[in-house]
N, C-alpha and C positions, 0 to 999 in steps of 0.2 A: 410644288415644282411645279411651272405652267409648263403647258402642253405646246406642243410645234406644232406649225400651219399644218404639218403634214398627219399628224397623229389625230384619234378623235379624240376630244376628252368626253368621260361620264356626265359631266356638267350642261345641264341643256344650254345654259345662260352662253356658255364657249363653243359652243357647236354653232349657235346661231349667232353668233358674233364672228363666227371663221365665216361664216358664209355671207355677213353683211358688213365687213369691218373693209375698211379703206376712207381714203379721204375723200372722195366723192361717189361713194354709192348709194348713200344715204338720199343725196342730190338728183343721183339720177332714176332713182326709183323715185322720186318725189314726183318728178319730171313727166313721169310715164305712167302716173295714177292716172291721168286725163286721156289717158288713150295712146297709139304707136305715134313713135317720131321717128322719121329718119337719124341717123347718124348726124348727118348738117343740122337739123335742126335742133338736137341735145347741143351740139358743140356750142351753137346760138344762144341758147338757153341758159350755160355754164361758161362765160367766157373768160372766167378764171381758171380752167382745165386746157389741160393740150391736149391734140389730138392725138397723141400716143397713149396717154396715160385714159382718156374715154372710153377707145377702142381697148385696153387693157380690161379696165373695171366689166365693160359689156361683155367684152369675153369671157370672163370669170363669172359676171350672173348666169350665161346662157349656160357655161359648163355644167353648175349648180343648178339647171334646171329653172332659175327665176324670171328668166325673160325667154321670150319666144326671139328667134331672128328668119327675119322671111329677106330673103334677095331675090327681086324681081329678073336678073338672071339679064338685065339690058345694060346699054353701052350708052352716059355713063354707069357705074355700079348706082341702083337704088337698093338699099338695105333700109329695111324697115324695123325695130325694136319695139316690145310690147310685153308685158306684165304676162307670162304662163298663169295657168288657172293657179298650180301651186305657187306661184310668185302673188297673186291675189290676195293668199292667205298671210301676207306681209302686211295687207294694207290695215289691219285694226292696230298691229306692233307698232306701225310706222305712224299713224295716228298717233298713239299714246307716248309715243317717245317725242312727236314734235310739241305736242303739251308739256309734257314735264319739261324741254328744250326752252319753248317761250315761258315757262316760270322759272325757269334758270338763269334766263336772260336777264331777268329783273334784278338775279343776285349777283351777278357777273358783268363787269362791262364791256359788252361785245365791242370787238372790232372791227364789225361789217355787219349788214342786215340778215336777218335770219331769211333764210334760204327757204323755208317750207310753211311761205305765207300763209 
């Protein structure tokens, strides 16, 4: 029986996927591997994502401790997101997933370019 999103699964893979699950979370994390970015920079680098979905995923990743959010308290707002120290522990995992994904793209017929190139 599958665990709901609110339950903590005893399976470590399910636990990890609960944190990074989401249509755009992998792409967001990949974009932040190079360093902090403003919300608007992330939005421009992922043109297919809506602003509402970007903000939702960013808040979820902050809530899980994967990202740090820095608000400059300026007008207009200037908010930067970056991988936290805890979030950087995901780097080898993301690299392995991207490597596997590239191999899978050869088998599958991709509908768009790989975003973690």
